C-alpha positions in Angstrom: 0.0 0.0 0.0 2.8 2.4 0.8 4.9 1.4 -2.2 2.6 3.0 -4.8 2.8 6.6 -3.6 6.5 6.4 -3.1 7.0 5.0 -6.6 4.8 7.8 -8.0 6.9 10.4 -6.1 10.1 9.0 -7.4 8.8 9.2 -10.9 7.8 12.8 -10.3 11.2 13.7 -9.0 12.9 12.0 -11.9 10.7 13.8 -14.4 11.4 17.1 -12.7 15.1 16.5 -12.7 15.0 15.5 -16.4 13.1 18.7 -17.2 15.6 20.8 -15.3 18.5 19.2 -17.1 16.9 19.6 -20.5 16.2 23.3 -19.8 19.8 23.8 -18.7 21.0 22.1 -21.9 18.8 24.4 -24.0 20.1 27.5 -22.2 23.7 26.4 -22.8 23.0 25.7 -26.4 21.3 29.0 -26.8 24.3 30.8 -25.2 26.7 29.0 -27.6 24.4 29.8 -30.5 24.5 33.5 -29.6 28.3 33.4 -29.4 28.4 31.8 -32.8 26.0 34.4 -34.1 28.4 37.2 -32.9 31.3 35.5 -34.6 29.3 35.0 -37.7 28.3 38.7 -37.8 31.9 39.7 -37.3 33.0 37.4 -40.2 30.3 38.9 -42.4 31.3 42.5 -41.6 33.0 44.6 -44.2 36.6 45.9 -43.5 35.4 49.5 -42.9 32.9 48.2 -40.3 35.6 46.2 -38.6 37.8 49.3 -38.5 35.0 51.3 -36.9 34.3 48.6 -34.3 38.0 48.3 -33.4 38.2 52.1 -33.0 35.0 52.1 -30.8 36.5 49.3 -28.7 39.7 51.2 -28.1 37.7 54.3 -27.4 35.6 52.4 -24.9 38.7 51.3 -23.0 39.9 54.9 -22.8 36.5 56.1 -21.7 36.2 53.6 -18.9 39.8 54.4 -17.7 38.9 58.1 -17.7 35.7 57.6 -15.8 37.3 55.3 -13.2 40.2 57.8 -12.7 37.9 60.8 -12.3 35.6 59.0 -9.9 38.5 58.0 -7.7 39.9 61.6 -7.9 36.6 63.2 -7.0 35.8 60.8 -4.2 39.3 61.3 -2.7 39.0 65.1 -3.0 35.6 64.9 -1.3 37.0 62.9 1.6 40.0 65.2 2.0 37.9 68.3 1.8 35.7 67.0 4.7 38.8 66.3 6.8 40.3 69.7 6.0 37.0 71.5 6.8 37.0 69.9 10.3 40.6 71.1 10.9 40.0 74.5 9.5 36.9 75.3 11.6 38.8 74.2 14.8 41.8 76.5 14.4 41.9 79.7 16.3 43.7 81.9 13.8 43.8 81.9 10.0 47.5 81.1 9.7 47.6 78.4 12.3 47.5 75.5 9.9 49.8 77.3 7.5 52.4 77.8 10.2 52.3 74.1 11.0 53.4 73.5 7.3 50.9 70.7 6.7 51.0 69.0 3.3 47.7 67.6 2.0 48.1 66.6 -1.6 44.9 66.2 -3.6 42.8 68.4 -1.4 41.4 71.3 -3.4 40.4 73.3 -0.4 43.8 73.1 1.1 45.4 74.3 -2.1 43.2 77.4 -2.0 44.0 77.9 1.7 47.7 77.5 1.2 47.8 79.9 -1.7 45.9 82.6 0.2 47.9 82.2 3.4 51.2 82.3 1.3 50.1 85.7 -0.1 49.1 87.0 3.3 52.3 85.8 4.9 54.4 87.6 2.3 52.7 90.9 3.0 53.0 90.5 6.8 56.7 89.8 6.8 59.1 92.7 6.8 62.6 93.1 5.2 64.1 90.8 7.9 61.9 87.9 6.9 59.9 88.0 10.2 56.3 89.0 10.6 56.9 92.6 11.6 53.3 93.7 10.6 50.1 92.6 12.2 47.8 94.1 9.6 47.7 94.6 5.8 46.2 97.4 3.8 43.0 97.2 1.7 45.1 97.2 -1.5 47.1 94.2 -0.3 44.0 92.4 0.7 42.6 92.9 -2.8 45.7 91.3 -4.2 45.3 88.4 -1.9 41.7 88.0 -2.9 42.6 87.9 -6.6 45.3 85.3 -6.0 42.7 83.1 -4.2 40.3 83.5 -7.1 43.0 82.4 -9.6 43.7 79.3 -7.6 40.0 78.5 -7.3 39.7 78.7 -11.1 42.8 76.5 -11.6 41.5 73.9 -9.2 38.1 73.8 -11.0 39.9 73.4 -14.4 42.0 70.6 -12.9 38.9 68.7 -11.7 37.2 69.4 -15.1 40.1 68.0 -17.1 39.5 65.0 -19.3 35.7 65.4 -19.2 35.8 66.7 -22.8 36.6 63.1 -23.9 33.5 61.8 -22.3 31.4 64.5 -24.0 33.0 63.6 -27.3 32.2 59.9 -26.7 28.6 60.7 -25.9 28.0 62.7 -29.0 30.5 61.0 -31.4 30.2 57.3 -30.8 26.6 56.9 -32.0 27.5 58.8 -35.2 30.5 56.5 -35.8 28.3 53.5 -35.4 25.6 55.0 -37.6 28.3 55.7 -40.3 29.3 52.0 -40.2 25.7 50.9 -40.5 24.8 53.2 -43.4 28.0 52.3 -45.1 27.4 48.6 -44.7 23.8 48.8 -45.8 24.8 50.8 -48.9 27.5 48.2 -49.8 25.0 45.4 -49.2 22.4 46.9 -51.6 25.1 47.8 -54.1 26.2 44.1 -54.1 22.6 42.9 -54.5 22.0 45.3 -57.4 25.0 43.8 -59.2 24.2 40.2 -58.3 22.6 38.2 -61.1 20.5 36.1 -58.7 18.6 39.2 -57.4 17.5 40.1 -53.9 16.5 37.6 -51.3 16.4 37.4 -47.5 19.3 35.0 -47.5 21.5 37.4 -49.5 20.5 40.6 -47.6 20.4 39.3 -44.0 24.2 38.8 -43.5 25.2 42.2 -44.8 22.4 44.1 -42.9 23.1 42.3 -39.6 26.8 43.0 -40.0 26.1 46.6 -40.7 23.8 47.0 -37.7 26.5 45.8 -35.3 28.4 49.0 -35.6 25.4 51.0 -34.3 25.3 48.6 -31.3 29.0 49.1 -30.7 28.5 52.9 -30.8 25.7 52.8 -28.3 27.7 50.5 -26.0 30.4 53.2 -25.9 28.0 56.2 -25.7 25.6 55.0 -23.0 28.1 54.4 -20.2 29.9 57.6 -21.1 26.6 59.5 -20.9 25.9 58.3 -17.3 29.5 58.9 -16.2 29.7 62.3 -17.7 26.4 63.5 -16.1 27.5 62.2 -12.7 30.9 63.8 -13.0 29.5 67.1 -14.1 27.2 67.2 -11.1 30.0 66.5 -8.7 32.1 69.1 -10.5 29.5 71.8 -9.9 29.3 70.8 -6.3 33.1 71.1 -5.9 33.1 74.5 -7.7 30.4 75.9 -5.4 32.3 74.5 -2.4 35.5 76.1 -3.6 33.8 79.5 -4.1 32.2 79.4 -0.7 35.4 78.5 1.0 37.3 81.2 -0.8 34.8 83.8 0.4 35.0 82.4 3.9 38.8 82.5 3.9 38.9 86.1 2.6 36.3 87.1 5.2 38.4 85.6 8.1 41.6 87.3 6.8 39.9 90.6 6.6 38.5 90.2 10.1 41.8 89.3 11.6 44.4 91.3 9.5 42.7 94.1 7.5 43.9 97.5 8.6 41.1 100.0 9.4 41.4 103.0 7.1 
């Protein structure tokens, strides 16, 4: 009495296992077929299409390297700016950190602070090289302010460097892919027109599919570059605003502590 249900259950498990294995086999065969399809399309592609695909592939490597480098650079700058902000707000005088001769490479806020303090220190020191003066004139403070603004602009340009290549990839890669597609389709139809057998799906399909792969390659380069470019531009605007605000705060503290009343 108990053997019949167990036998039915074993058959059910066996059938389920066979179904799973057959499904896995179909999936593997499908994946292999897709790989063969890509190789087939590459073999059918014309030389100009292969050149465009190779150029897009090399451009994709360069674009990914630039994006990874810029992301690491901005994340590191963001972390260092936060640490510097904590130290800057805790100091009692403007020149306290400058006198300690700290070196914080890769921190945009510290570069601005160091440049401003260097200009202020030069105007406070007398002929003997010591800080004989305790205050500076309004004219000297204007020179210090302009020097800080120049450094802010340079730091913004440094953070913005290499973003032009991402913008070129976003706008140029799809057009390169489209060029390869149009060129390939044109060549395919020209070959069909000269063929004595006439047009058929078997004759047209290989050339058209090989032509379309260049558009796919162009989009594969442009889409990641678009997301990376937009994220980096947003972070760049944040850094630029932060640099401007810090420059104004630094000048205000210098004027409060060292500007001579006239």
